[in-house]
ZARONU-916685 format. One line per field, with one value per residue (C-alpha): x, y, z; residue number from 1. Coordinates in steps of 0.5 Angstrom, whole numbers. Example, Ala and Ser with C-alpha at 12.3 -4.5 7.8 and 13.67 -1.06 7.14 Angstrom:
BEGIN
X: (25:27)
Y: (-9:-2)
Z: (16:14)
k: (1:2)
***
This chain:
BEGIN
X: (29:27:29:24:27:24:26:28:27:33:32:38:36:42:46:48:49:55:54:60:62:62:64:63:66:73:74:71:76:78:77:76:77:78:71:69:69:62:65:70:65:60:66:68:60:59:66:64:57:61:65:59:56:49:48:52:52:53:54:55:57:63:61:68:69:70:67:63:56:55:50:44:44:52:50:45:50:54:50:44:48:52:45:42:47:48:41:40:46:41:45:41:43:43:43:48:45:42:37:30:30:36:33:27:31:35:30:26:33:33:36:32:35:36:42:41:47:43:38:31:31:28:21:22:26:22:16:21:22:15:13:18:17:25:29:32:38:37:44:46:50:51:51:53:59:63:63:61:68:69:69:63:60:55:53:52:53:50:43:43:44:39:34:35:33:27:25:26:23:16:17:17:11:7:9:7:13:13:18:20:23:28:35:39:47:50:54:61:66:60:61:64:71:75:72:65:66:69:64:58:62:62:55:52:46:44:42:37:30:24:28:30:37:44:48:56:60:67:71:78:76:81:79:82:89:88:87:93:97:100:104:100:95:93:86:87:92:86:83:85:82:76:75:76:71:66:67:66:60:57:58:55:49:50:47:49:56:58:65:70:74:68:71:75:69:64:69:70:62:61:66:63:56:58:61:55:50:53)
Y: (98:101:107:110:114:117:111:105:102:100:94:96:91:86:90:97:102:106:113:115:122:126:133:138:144:147:148:142:140:133:133:140:141:134:132:139:137:133:127:126:127:122:117:117:116:110:107:108:105:99:98:98:105:104:111:117:123:129:136:143:147:146:145:145:149:157:155:161:160:159:162:158:158:156:150:148:149:144:139:138:135:130:128:127:122:118:117:115:110:107:110:112:119:124:131:134:141:146:150:148:150:146:140:140:141:135:131:133:131:124:124:120:123:130:130:137:139:144:139:141:148:151:150:151:145:141:142:140:133:132:134:130:124:124:120:125:126:130:132:136:142:148:154:155:152:159:160:153:151:158:155:151:149:144:143:136:134:128:130:136:133:128:133:137:130:129:136:135:129:132:138:132:128:135:137:130:127:119:117:112:117:120:118:122:124:127:131:129:135:140:145:140:139:133:131:132:128:122:123:122:116:113:114:113:108:114:118:114:117:113:107:111:109:113:116:117:121:121:120:123:129:133:130:124:127:131:124:121:127:126:131:130:134:130:128:121:119:118:112:107:110:112:104:103:108:104:98:101:105:99:95:101:101:106:103:108:111:117:116:118:111:106:99:98:101:97:91:93:94:87:83:87:85:77:77:81:76:70)
Z: (151:145:141:136:130:124:120:124:131:135:140:145:151:149:143:144:138:135:132:128:128:122:123:116:120:119:127:130:136:133:126:123:116:114:111:109:102:100:97:102:108:104:103:110:113:108:111:118:116:113:120:124:126:126:126:123:126:121:124:121:127:132:139:142:148:146:139:135:133:125:121:120:112:113:117:112:106:110:112:107:101:106:109:103:100:106:107:99:101:107:112:118:119:125:125:130:131:136:131:129:122:121:124:120:114:115:117:110:107:110:117:123:129:132:137:140:145:148:151:147:151:145:144:137:137:141:136:131:134:135:128:124:129:129:135:140:143:149:152:158:157:162:159:151:147:147:155:158:160:164:171:171:178:181:188:186:179:178:181:177:171:173:175:168:164:168:167:159:159:162:157:152:154:155:148:145:144:145:151:146:142:147:149:154:154:160:156:158:157:156:162:166:170:169:176:174:168:172:177:172:169:176:177:170:173:177:171:168:167:166:164:157:154:156:150:152:148:151:144:144:149:152:159:157:156:163:167:163:164:157:153:147:144:138:139:135:141:145:141:146:153:149:147:154:156:151:155:162:160:157:163:167:163:157:150:145:144:139:137:132:131:129:128:135:139:136:137:144:145:142:146:153:151:150:157:160:156:160)
k: (1:2:3:4:5:6:7:8:9:10:11:12:13:14:15:16:17:18:19:20:21:22:23:24:25:26:27:28:29:30:31:32:33:34:35:36:37:38:39:40:41:42:43:44:45:46:47:48:49:50:51:52:53:54:55:56:57:58:59:60:61:62:63:64:65:66:67:68:69:70:71:72:73:74:75:76:77:78:79:80:81:82:83:84:85:86:87:88:89:90:91:92:93:94:95:96:97:98:99:100:101:102:103:104:105:106:107:108:109:110:111:112:113:114:115:116:117:118:119:120:121:122:123:124:125:126:127:128:129:130:131:132:133:134:135:136:137:138:139:140:141:142:143:144:145:146:147:148:149:150:151:152:153:154:155:156:157:158:159:160:161:162:163:164:165:166:167:168:169:170:171:172:173:174:175:176:177:178:179:180:181:182:183:184:185:186:187:188:189:190:191:192:193:194:195:196:197:198:199:200:201:202:203:204:205:206:207:208:209:210:211:212:213:214:215:216:217:218:219:220:221:222:223:224:225:226:227:228:229:230:231:232:233:234:235:236:237:238:239:240:241:242:243:244:245:246:247:248:249:250:251:252:253:254:255:256:257:258:259:260:261:262:263:264:265:266:267:268:269:270:271:272:273:274:275:276:277:278)
***
């Protein structure tokens, strides 16, 4: 099970990959504002890499529920200096964006992966993936970040997410994007209720398309607090449930894990894989 990115091929057959979250935004739900300074952002990205993150995912536009769009020029201003410096340090960088121009310029600056929460709906983004040779994360999102959590409805959430993956895969192959460059993310918390999220996690093996790997992004998300019935609104208090979900999802077949807290999730992943390996 190989995943080809612009600069590196990951063999995911036995060992999964942790992707560290680096939001250079003022308004991301968990760490908005902490890494706006370029030096601080680069230092944090390098620290995550040293802790075992094999990819650092840099984002300059919040996609939390209710988030307002960011101008293309502002997003580029935020992400490009960070990507350039991390890539120069030998870090494999992913660009978390819905904009084709941002994706292209990020790859020119050294990014190897395009992480598109809108699922490559935009033809220009599809062409950007093809022409840069980047690895691509295709995520399912119902609607847009501004409105996605306004009473989302599905007849069958697992089937609809899987169908969307099949459609995206077909579009990519017709465009000339190799299947080996693609992985899929069910978009936990993106246009889903708590019950939808739990159903998708429960039925992860059914989401696979063309034997391509699945990425899971549950780190610190609010549905964890809702399930646990906790009064705390602090995202960092959701660390240990996130670690538990990393272990569970790896056992259920996921291969890439997008997290804020790298070291404990890497340790949970490797421990789970040691058991699976028998």
